[in-house]
C-alpha positions as CSV (number, residue, x, y, z in Angstrom):
1,X,4.9,-12.7,11.4
2,X,7.1,-15.9,13.1
3,X,10.2,-14.4,10.8
4,X,10.0,-11.0,11.7
5,X,9.1,-11.2,15.4
6,X,12.1,-13.7,15.6
7,X,14.2,-11.2,14.1
8,X,13.1,-8.2,16.7
9,X,14.1,-10.5,19.6
10,X,17.3,-11.4,18.4
11,X,18.7,-8.1,17.1
12,X,20.7,-6.0,19.2
13,X,20.7,-2.1,18.7
14,X,23.6,-1.7,16.3
15,X,22.3,-1.3,12.6
16,X,25.2,-3.2,11.4
17,X,24.7,-6.1,13.2
18,X,20.8,-6.0,12.7
19,X,21.3,-6.1,8.9
20,X,23.8,-8.9,9.2
21,X,21.4,-10.9,11.0
22,X,18.4,-9.8,8.6
23,X,20.5,-10.6,5.5
24,X,20.8,-14.2,6.7
25,X,16.9,-14.9,6.2
26,X,15.7,-12.1,3.9
27,X,14.2,-13.1,0.5
28,X,13.3,-11.2,-3.2
29,X,10.2,-9.3,-2.5
30,X,10.3,-9.2,1.5
31,X,8.9,-5.9,3.0
32,X,11.6,-4.1,4.7
33,X,10.6,-1.9,7.6
34,X,12.9,0.6,9.1
35,X,11.4,1.1,12.3
36,X,12.3,4.8,13.7
37,X,12.5,5.7,17.3
38,X,9.8,8.3,17.1
39,X,7.3,6.0,16.1
40,X,7.0,5.7,12.6
41,X,8.7,3.5,9.8
42,X,10.5,3.8,6.4
43,X,9.7,1.2,4.1
44,X,11.0,-0.7,1.0
45,X,11.4,-4.1,-0.7
46,X,14.3,-6.3,-0.8
47,X,15.7,-6.9,-4.0
48,X,18.7,-9.6,-3.6
49,X,22.3,-9.6,-2.6
50,X,22.0,-7.1,-0.1
51,X,20.1,-4.3,-1.8
52,X,16.8,-2.3,-0.8
53,X,14.5,-0.4,-3.3
54,X,13.0,2.4,-1.6
55,X,11.9,6.0,-2.2
56,X,15.0,7.8,-1.6
57,X,16.5,11.4,-2.2
58,X,16.5,12.4,-5.8
59,X,20.0,13.6,-7.7
60,X,20.7,16.9,-6.4
61,X,23.4,19.7,-6.7
62,X,25.9,20.8,-4.0
63,X,23.8,23.6,-2.8
64,X,20.6,21.2,-1.8
65,X,22.7,19.0,-0.6
66,X,24.1,21.4,2.2
67,X,20.8,22.5,2.7
68,X,19.6,19.0,3.3
69,X,22.6,18.2,5.5
70,X,21.4,21.0,7.7
71,X,17.9,19.8,7.9
72,X,19.3,16.4,9.1
73,X,20.9,18.2,11.8
74,X,17.7,19.4,13.1
75,X,15.3,17.1,11.9
76,X,17.2,13.7,12.0
77,X,14.5,11.5,11.1
78,X,12.7,13.4,8.2
79,X,15.4,15.5,6.7
80,X,15.7,13.3,3.7
81,X,12.0,13.9,2.6
82,X,11.6,17.7,3.6
83,X,13.3,19.0,0.1
84,X,11.5,18.2,-3.0
85,X,11.4,15.2,-5.2
86,X,12.5,11.5,-4.6
87,X,13.9,8.8,-6.4
88,X,13.3,5.0,-6.3
89,X,16.7,3.8,-5.9
90,X,18.5,0.4,-5.4
91,X,20.8,0.6,-2.7
92,X,22.7,-1.4,-0.3
93,X,20.2,-2.4,2.7
94,X,24.0,-1.3,4.9
95,X,23.7,2.0,3.2
96,X,20.3,3.3,3.8
97,X,20.5,6.4,5.8
98,X,18.5,5.7,9.3
99,X,18.6,7.5,12.5
100,X,20.4,6.3,15.9
101,X,18.0,3.6,17.3
102,X,16.4,2.4,14.2
103,X,15.3,-1.0,13.8
104,X,15.2,-2.8,10.6
105,X,12.9,-5.8,10.1
106,X,11.0,-7.9,7.7
107,X,7.5,-7.2,7.7
108,X,5.6,-9.1,5.4
109,X,2.6,-9.5,7.8
110,X,1.8,-6.1,8.8
111,X,-0.3,-5.9,6.0
112,X,-3.6,-7.9,5.2
113,X,-2.9,-9.2,1.9
114,X,-1.6,-12.0,-0.3
115,X,1.9,-11.3,-1.8
116,X,2.0,-11.2,-5.7
117,X,3.6,-13.7,-7.8
118,X,7.8,-12.9,-8.0
119,X,7.2,-12.4,-11.5
120,X,4.6,-9.5,-11.2
121,X,6.8,-8.5,-8.4
122,X,9.8,-8.3,-10.5
123,X,8.3,-6.6,-13.0
124,X,6.9,-3.7,-11.3
125,X,10.0,-3.1,-9.4
126,X,12.2,-3.4,-12.5
127,X,10.0,-0.3,-14.3
128,X,9.7,1.9,-11.2
129,X,13.2,1.9,-10.5
130,X,15.0,5.0,-10.8
131,X,11.7,6.8,-11.4
132,X,11.5,10.5,-10.0
133,X,8.1,11.0,-7.8
134,X,7.1,13.4,-5.5
135,X,6.8,12.4,-1.9
136,X,3.4,13.0,-0.3
137,X,3.1,11.9,3.1
138,X,-0.2,10.9,3.6
139,X,-1.0,10.0,-0.3
140,X,2.3,8.7,-2.3
141,X,4.4,7.4,0.5
142,X,7.1,5.0,1.1
143,X,5.2,2.2,2.6
144,X,2.9,2.7,-0.3
145,X,5.4,2.2,-3.1
146,X,6.7,-0.7,-1.1
147,X,3.3,-2.2,-0.9
148,X,2.3,-1.8,-4.1
149,X,5.3,-4.0,-5.1
150,X,4.7,-6.8,-3.0
151,X,0.9,-6.9,-3.6
152,X,0.0,-4.7,-6.3
153,X,-1.9,-2.3,-4.5
154,X,-0.4,0.7,-2.1
155,X,-1.4,0.2,1.4
156,X,0.0,2.5,4.3
157,X,-0.8,1.5,8.1
158,X,0.8,4.5,9.7
159,X,-1.0,7.2,8.6
160,X,-3.1,8.6,11.6
161,X,-7.1,8.6,11.3
162,X,-7.1,6.3,8.5
163,X,-8.4,2.7,8.5
164,X,-5.7,0.0,8.3
165,X,-5.1,-2.6,5.4
166,X,-7.4,-0.1,3.5
167,X,-6.0,0.7,-0.2
168,X,-4.9,4.0,-1.3
169,X,-6.5,4.2,-4.5
170,X,-4.7,7.3,-5.4
171,X,-1.5,5.6,-4.8
172,X,-2.3,2.5,-6.5
173,X,-3.0,4.4,-9.5
174,X,0.0,6.5,-10.2
175,X,2.1,3.3,-9.7
176,X,-0.2,1.3,-12.1
177,X,-0.2,3.8,-14.5
178,X,4.0,4.0,-14.6
179,X,4.0,0.1,-15.1
180,X,1.1,0.1,-17.9
181,X,2.8,3.0,-19.7
182,X,6.3,1.3,-19.7
183,X,4.8,-2.4,-20.7
184,X,2.6,-0.8,-23.3
């Protein structure tokens, strides 16, 4: 928690500056939270060498790109999620599409869980990388993915009306089934 709070205090509003400062202290398996100005966050897991793995837009053709681009002008913070499938991607932290005013933090202590051993995190991450999955706001989202990688359980603390620090068993099962199937 100390690391996350310290980072928040020292960061300016410029995203590039935030990323630069974060890269000085982030470690493999850290939960990366992109705090959006409208009150919710996008989540990923740090994978080393400046990369984060997160739910991102799946591959799409030109028409779908144009539609998504139009949606993003109207809904700048959620235009990415309004269309179809998502893909778990490895992307440079500096290249993650965030709205103006977003803050990027290491948020390892927002969930009442102990991190898994690094080898377990790496194994889950490797199996899930590049998988296409539906994005379901309440039952299979980016925070579920990131916490599953770090803790082995999918948790989302930003769903209104849901108890905090409670495992979403359905999301854990989706991710676990993929990992188990791949490792069999």
